[in-house]
Every structure is written in C-alpha cells, then in structure tokens.
N, C-alpha and C positions, 0 to 999 in steps of 0.2 A: 720617316726615316730619320734616325738620330745618328748623328756623327759622334764618334769617340774623340776624346780629347786628343790622343796622339795622332789620329788621322787628320783633324782639323789643323794641328800643329804642322804636320808633314806638308798639307796642302799649302798652308800659309808660307811656309819656307820655300817650297817650289815656285809658287806664284811671285813672291818677291824676289827669288833669284832670277827667273825669266824676265822680269821687269828691268832688273838692273843690267843683266846681259844685254837687253834689247837697247836700253838708253846708252850704255856703253858703245854698243855698234854704231849708232848714229852720232857718237861724239856729244852727246847732251850733258854728260857728266864730266866732261874733260877738266873743268875747272873745280868742280866740287865734289869729287868722288869720296872725299873724306867726310863729307856730311851726309852722304846718301844713306847710310845706315841709321842715322838718328830717327827720321819718321818711321822706319819699319820697326825698330825696336820700341818706339813708344806706342805704336799701335797694337803690337803684341803684348807688351806688358800691361795696357788698358784692357784689353782683351781677358787677360789673366785675372785681372782684378774684378773685372764686371761678372766674370764667371763666378768667382768666389762670393761676390757681394750679393748679387741677384739671382743665386741659384734657385730654382724652383725646388720646393720641398714637398 
C-alpha cells in the first residue's frame, strides 16, 4: 500500500492538530504555545526534503 503525498500530508496535519489540541486541553502548552508549531514545521519540511532527495527511481 502506497500513500499518496496529499494523503500523507493530510494525515500529518490531522495528527499534529490533534496532539496540539490534546496538549492544550491538559495545559501543557500554557507558557510555550508560540513555540509549539516550530517542531511540527521542522518535521514537515524535513519530510518534504527527504522525499525529494531520496526518492526511489
């Protein structure tokens, strides 16, 4: 089973959003909410880069 890029992106966004909502519900992100998006964006762009670089031909 091969995931399409758009499907993978959508799953990544949904999982990241649900994690942030869960953390916010338990007040884990209370003081650091501004920095919560940085690791998510880093993981997303590293995934994009690795897909382009190490694509199976």
